[in-house]
TIMAR-766163 format. One record per residue (C-alpha): residue number from 1; x, y negated, z negated. Coordinates in steps of 0.02 Angstrom, whole numbers. Each point is the difference from the previous one (the first is absolute). Example, Ala and Ser with C-alpha at 12.3 -4.5 7.8 and 13.67 -1.06 7.14 Angstrom:
// residues 2
SITE; 1; 615; 225; -390
SITE; 2; 69; -172; 33
//
This chain:
// residues 246
SITE; 1; -1364; 297; -2329
SITE; 2; -12; -172; -82
SITE; 3; -127; -11; -140
SITE; 4; -154; -110; 20
SITE; 5; -4; -159; -87
SITE; 6; -117; 21; -158
SITE; 7; -92; -170; 24
SITE; 8; -186; 19; 42
SITE; 9; -74; -54; 162
SITE; 10; -79; -173; -3
SITE; 11; -159; 25; 93
SITE; 12; -52; -185; -19
SITE; 13; 174; -58; 69
SITE; 14; -23; 117; 154
SITE; 15; -173; -58; 34
SITE; 16; 60; -183; -9
SITE; 17; 143; 40; 117
SITE; 18; -138; 82; 119
SITE; 19; -107; -148; 6
SITE; 20; 151; -120; 14
SITE; 21; 64; 100; 148
SITE; 22; -172; -4; 87
SITE; 23; -11; -193; -35
SITE; 24; 171; -20; 80
SITE; 25; -22; 114; 153
SITE; 26; -197; 17; 24
SITE; 27; 12; 9; 199
SITE; 28; 142; 126; 3
SITE; 29; -77; 105; -130
SITE; 30; -172; 9; 62
SITE; 31; 58; -6; 181
SITE; 32; 95; 166; -32
SITE; 33; -144; 64; -96
SITE; 34; -127; -36; 136
SITE; 35; 109; 83; 142
SITE; 36; 71; 146; -103
SITE; 37; -157; 32; -122
SITE; 38; -159; -86; 35
SITE; 39; -15; 25; 189
SITE; 40; 53; 177; 21
SITE; 41; -90; 60; -163
SITE; 42; -161; -88; 44
SITE; 43; 6; 63; 178
SITE; 44; 17; 173; -62
SITE; 45; -152; -30; -116
SITE; 46; -98; -65; 152
SITE; 47; 50; 154; 96
SITE; 48; -43; 121; -128
SITE; 49; -166; -83; -35
SITE; 50; -61; 87; 164
SITE; 51; 59; 169; -73
SITE; 52; -106; -35; -156
SITE; 53; -152; -36; 108
SITE; 54; 27; 170; 80
SITE; 55; -2; 89; -169
SITE; 56; 185; -2; -53
SITE; 57; 17; 1; -190
SITE; 58; 38; -175; -68
SITE; 59; 125; 77; -127
SITE; 60; 111; 60; 141
SITE; 61; -9; -168; 86
SITE; 62; 34; -89; -158
SITE; 63; 154; 119; -29
SITE; 64; 66; -44; 180
SITE; 65; -15; -186; -27
SITE; 66; 69; -6; -180
SITE; 67; 149; 102; 73
SITE; 68; 34; -131; 132
SITE; 69; -25; -147; -126
SITE; 70; 143; 74; -105
SITE; 71; 112; 12; 152
SITE; 72; -43; -178; 55
SITE; 73; 43; -70; -178
SITE; 74; 165; 80; -1
SITE; 75; 48; -56; 176
SITE; 76; -60; -183; -45
SITE; 77; 104; -6; -154
SITE; 78; 154; 56; 90
SITE; 79; -23; -133; 143
SITE; 80; -25; -139; -126
SITE; 81; 158; 54; -109
SITE; 82; 95; 13; 173
SITE; 83; -51; -176; 42
SITE; 84; 0; -91; -167
SITE; 85; 125; 82; -111
SITE; 86; 135; 26; 133
SITE; 87; -23; -185; 47
SITE; 88; -44; 30; 175
SITE; 89; -108; -117; 101
SITE; 90; -103; 135; 94
SITE; 91; -42; 183; -34
SITE; 92; 156; 64; 77
SITE; 93; 66; 95; -155
SITE; 94; -161; 76; -33
SITE; 95; -34; 46; 180
SITE; 96; 170; 84; 9
SITE; 97; -49; 116; -136
SITE; 98; -181; 28; 65
SITE; 99; 18; 184; 41
SITE; 100; 68; 28; -179
SITE; 101; -143; -97; -68
SITE; 102; -125; 94; 93
SITE; 103; 74; 162; -61
SITE; 104; 14; -43; -186
SITE; 105; -179; -80; 13
SITE; 106; -70; 160; 73
SITE; 107; 92; 113; -129
SITE; 108; -51; -115; -146
SITE; 109; -177; 3; 61
SITE; 110; 3; 194; 19
SITE; 111; 75; 17; -174
SITE; 112; -133; -124; -82
SITE; 113; -147; 89; 94
SITE; 114; 62; 177; -55
SITE; 115; 21; -61; -169
SITE; 116; -171; -80; -11
SITE; 117; -76; 166; 58
SITE; 118; 80; 79; -155
SITE; 119; -88; -131; -108
SITE; 120; 65; -170; -65
SITE; 121; 141; 32; -113
SITE; 122; 115; 73; 146
SITE; 123; -62; -145; 108
SITE; 124; 52; -137; -124
SITE; 125; 164; 90; -25
SITE; 126; 41; 4; 186
SITE; 127; -66; -184; 38
SITE; 128; 99; -77; -134
SITE; 129; 160; 99; 34
SITE; 130; -5; -52; 183
SITE; 131; -73; -164; -25
SITE; 132; 139; -103; 81
SITE; 133; 67; 128; 136
SITE; 134; -50; -114; 137
SITE; 135; 104; -145; -71
SITE; 136; 144; 111; -34
SITE; 137; 9; 61; 187
SITE; 138; -5; -179; 62
SITE; 139; 126; -83; -116
SITE; 140; 127; 134; -45
SITE; 141; 29; 96; 169
SITE; 142; -27; 160; -79
SITE; 143; -58; 161; 85
SITE; 144; -176; 63; -26
SITE; 145; 46; 131; -136
SITE; 146; 107; -121; -91
SITE; 147; -134; -127; 2
SITE; 148; -113; 106; -103
SITE; 149; 136; 37; -115
SITE; 150; 46; -184; -21
SITE; 151; -189; -46; -33
SITE; 152; -8; 134; -132
SITE; 153; 159; -71; -80
SITE; 154; -56; -180; 3
SITE; 155; -166; 46; -77
SITE; 156; 71; 113; -143
SITE; 157; -53; -54; -170
SITE; 158; -132; -122; 52
SITE; 159; -130; 99; 98
SITE; 160; -137; -30; -129
SITE; 161; 19; -189; 38
SITE; 162; -10; 41; 187
SITE; 163; -152; 99; -37
SITE; 164; -78; -150; -78
SITE; 165; 38; -104; 158
SITE; 166; -78; 133; 111
SITE; 167; -156; 4; -109
SITE; 168; -19; -182; 0
SITE; 169; 17; -21; 186
SITE; 170; -127; 146; 22
SITE; 171; -124; -85; -109
SITE; 172; 27; -158; 109
SITE; 173; -32; 91; 160
SITE; 174; -163; 73; -80
SITE; 175; -55; -170; -56
SITE; 176; 40; -75; 175
SITE; 177; -94; 139; 91
SITE; 178; -150; -21; -111
SITE; 179; 2; -186; 39
SITE; 180; 5; 31; 186
SITE; 181; -147; 127; -19
SITE; 182; -98; -132; -99
SITE; 183; 33; -132; 143
SITE; 184; -34; 116; 147
SITE; 185; -142; 111; -63
SITE; 186; -133; -142; 41
SITE; 187; 69; -26; 170
SITE; 188; 33; 184; 52
SITE; 189; -149; 82; -96
SITE; 190; 108; 153; -37
SITE; 191; 33; 88; -169
SITE; 192; 157; -4; -111
SITE; 193; 42; 181; 61
SITE; 194; -9; -53; 192
SITE; 195; 76; -172; -16
SITE; 196; 179; 56; 30
SITE; 197; -55; 97; 158
SITE; 198; -124; -111; 87
SITE; 199; 33; -48; 182
SITE; 200; -75; -173; -18
SITE; 201; 119; -142; 46
SITE; 202; -25; -99; -164
SITE; 203; 45; 148; -109
SITE; 204; 147; 38; 110
SITE; 205; 68; -172; -8
SITE; 206; -18; -1; -193
SITE; 207; 86; 161; -19
SITE; 208; 132; -49; 116
SITE; 209; 36; -154; -103
SITE; 210; -11; 102; -160
SITE; 211; 120; 122; 67
SITE; 212; 125; -133; 52
SITE; 213; -8; -82; -169
SITE; 214; 17; 168; -90
SITE; 215; 150; 56; 104
SITE; 216; 88; -168; -21
SITE; 217; -24; -11; -183
SITE; 218; 56; 180; -34
SITE; 219; 154; -21; 115
SITE; 220; 46; -158; -87
SITE; 221; -28; 86; -169
SITE; 222; 118; 141; 53
SITE; 223; 137; -123; 52
SITE; 224; -20; -88; -169
SITE; 225; 2; 162; -96
SITE; 226; 158; 54; 100
SITE; 227; 82; -161; -44
SITE; 228; -34; 15; -182
SITE; 229; 53; 180; -8
SITE; 230; 166; -38; 101
SITE; 231; 42; -136; -123
SITE; 232; -45; 113; -147
SITE; 233; 111; 136; 64
SITE; 234; 145; -96; 80
SITE; 235; -4; -159; -103
SITE; 236; -29; -179; 53
SITE; 237; 32; -47; 184
SITE; 238; 51; -167; 78
SITE; 239; -46; 51; 185
SITE; 240; -153; -33; 99
SITE; 241; -97; 126; -101
SITE; 242; 13; -119; -144
SITE; 243; -50; -153; 109
SITE; 244; -158; 84; 57
SITE; 245; -57; 64; -169
SITE; 246; 61; -135; -112
//
């Protein structure tokens, strides 16, 4: 197997590419995020709020929705890669691989959840190793098993840098959630603990917006990370991959 490039991962460069991509394709990115991430995830949250009202433990419901969010992020990243990097005007490339994206999203989410149940170190190992599996499936025409292997190959040697990106994005999500709580608490009159599960329309709408923004950003981040890892492993490119993330 080809040895990984010894150069460190440039986190600042990946973030710059992420925001540049969002600035260039905001409607496509957040449109996909709304349809694939925000709408289904928040609809599930709304449905399980009824379960909570009937005594279901919040920890179980949180697990279900976190699992779904992980799947949605992988699918969204694959659809974006399919339409942007492959230089197609629609979602044709990503949609052709939708069954594979769903499968790898499910397997990645399952692996991350099982690793999280075994405490943080296994989770971080799995999350960084498989961080670009959705992008690989959409752009490299690999099978499901090969996609996980290719993601592991691309991330070899720079997983601490990827971990830093995951931590930064996680902190950003927490801050965004706390901001939404601060804005909605006077309107909804519910506590921080219940904010995410309230059935009130104002809270649902705000959380739908937050889920869409989060999914869109994380999908774009995965695309930018994939581009950087591919350049690091395979060398500079002159195709549409470089045009998008120049």
